[in-house]
C-alpha positions in Angstrom: 236.8 154.6 164.5 235.6 151.4 163.4 235.9 148.1 165.7 237.7 144.6 164.3 237.4 142.1 166.1 238.2 138.2 165.3 235.5 135.5 164.5 235.9 131.4 164.9 233.4 130.0 162.2 233.0 126.8 164.0 231.1 129.0 167.0 229.5 132.1 164.9 228.4 131.4 161.4 227.9 134.6 158.9 224.7 136.0 157.1 225.1 137.7 154.4 222.7 139.9 153.1 221.8 141.8 149.7 223.3 144.6 149.7 227.0 142.7 150.6 226.6 143.9 154.3 227.9 141.1 156.6 226.9 139.7 160.2 228.1 136.9 162.4 225.8 135.1 164.3 226.4 133.2 167.5 226.0 129.6 167.5 224.0 128.8 170.2 222.4 125.5 171.4 218.7 126.8 169.8 221.4 128.0 166.9 218.8 126.5 164.0 215.4 127.0 166.0 215.9 130.8 166.6 216.8 130.6 162.8 213.8 128.9 161.5 211.6 131.4 163.9 212.4 134.9 162.2 215.1 136.0 165.2 218.9 136.9 163.1 216.2 138.9 160.8 216.5 139.0 156.9 219.5 137.9 154.9 220.2 135.7 152.4 223.1 133.4 152.8 224.2 131.9 155.7 227.6 131.0 155.8 228.7 128.1 157.8 231.2 125.1 159.1 230.1 121.4 160.7 231.4 118.3 161.4 230.6 115.1 160.7 231.3 111.8 161.6 227.7 109.7 160.5 225.4 110.4 157.6 223.0 112.8 157.6 219.5 111.8 158.6 217.9 114.4 156.2 217.8 115.5 152.7 217.3 119.2 151.8 217.3 121.7 149.0 217.3 125.1 149.0 214.4 126.4 146.3 216.3 129.8 147.2 219.2 129.3 145.0 221.8 127.5 145.0 224.2 126.1 147.9 228.6 126.3 148.1 228.9 122.5 150.0 233.1 122.4 150.3 234.6 120.3 152.1 238.1 120.9 154.2 239.0 117.4 155.7 237.5 113.9 155.5 236.1 112.7 152.6 232.0 113.2 151.8 229.6 110.8 149.5 227.4 113.7 148.0 224.4 112.6 146.9 221.7 114.3 144.8 218.9 113.6 143.9 218.5 114.7 139.7 215.6 114.0 138.4 214.7 111.0 139.8 218.3 109.4 140.3 220.6 109.8 142.4 224.5 111.2 141.5 227.1 110.9 143.9 230.1 113.7 144.4 233.0 112.4 146.3 234.5 114.7 148.3 237.7 113.4 149.8 240.5 116.8 148.9 240.3 119.5 151.3 238.9 122.2 149.1 237.0 120.3 147.0 232.5 121.6 146.2 230.1 121.1 144.3 227.6 123.7 143.4 224.4 122.1 144.5 222.0 123.3 142.0 218.6 125.5 143.2 216.2 123.0 144.3 217.9 120.0 144.1 217.5 116.9 147.1 220.8 116.9 148.7 222.4 114.7 151.4 225.8 113.6 152.3 226.7 110.6 153.9 229.9 110.8 155.3 232.7 107.9 154.9 235.4 109.4 157.1 234.5 112.3 160.2 234.9 115.5 157.8 233.9 119.0 158.6 232.6 120.8 156.0 232.1 124.5 154.8 228.6 125.7 153.2 227.2 129.0 151.5 223.1 128.2 152.0 220.8 130.3 150.7 219.0 129.1 153.5 215.3 130.6 153.1 212.4 128.6 152.3 214.9 124.7 152.8 213.4 121.7 153.0 214.0 118.6 154.7 212.7 115.2 154.2 214.2 111.5 155.8 216.6 109.7 154.4 
């Protein structure tokens, strides 16, 4: 019999693989370092939820595919760099989401404390300062 267990997205993210498999990834103090080092092995998308009370410190882009960015609560301007011009999409209703195009620089300006949910094609993710 399979052992079914409950998780909480605040403390356990989810790795999705190309064969529709899913596995929990405990969020520890060194989570992002471990992810970058490949300690979690191969997977194609990361499902995560994060809270913010200030603007993101970096821009990011995901060359492996589109990212789902969904607002759970709060008020955020998601800023996308489209052909050198900023496009701002305001997320201020629970459940509002954006499909960030593949390989598009984006950042967030947080207008109120917010919780967001992400489905990210993380392989090859790049960052640059705001």
